[in-house]
C-alpha positions, -999 to +999 in steps of 0.1 A: +000-001-001+016+034-008+005+065+007+000+099-006+028+125+005+013+148+030+029+176+009+025+166-024+050+191-039+076+186-006+103+174-033+100+205-055+133+228-050+113+260-062+134+280-035+164+298-050+198+287-036+203+321-022+179+347-012+190+383-012+177+402+017+201+434+013+173+457+008+150+441+036+140+466+062+142+450+099+110+454+118+090+469+088+058+453+100+066+452+138+041+471+159+049+474+197+014+477+209-004+455+184-030+432+198-036+399+181-069+385+182-063+345+177-087+323+160-101+293+181-110+263+162-136+241+179-151+206+171-184+211+152-205+196+182-191+221+206-194+252+182-231+242+176-238+238+213-222+272+221-240+286+193-275+276+204-266+286+241-256+320+227-287+324+206-309+317+238-293+342+255-296+367+227-260+375+222-233+368+196-214+337+203-181+355+207-196+375+237-211+342+250-176+325+248-159+355+264-182+355+292-177+319+298-141+324+299-141+351+322-164+331+346-140+303+343-111+326+350-124+340+381-134+305+394-099+293+388-084+326+405-107+319+436-094+284+436-059+294+436-066+319+465-081+291+486-048+269+483 
């Protein structure tokens, strides 16, 4: 049984032997106070359950999940303070 390569073009050597970075600008896209909002990927059944719960409360799913996480963080802090 043969398996398909995970990356079909992995054996292709399309990169040049050398890359000229002499005209590159260090930090060109760096923003010191940039805030990154990372995507969170959920299993379909979890996403569906959260969506239904958010709809029942009449809020967007992002606001609903943020509220859940805040509550969880508060509970975790209380546990840490008790220990």
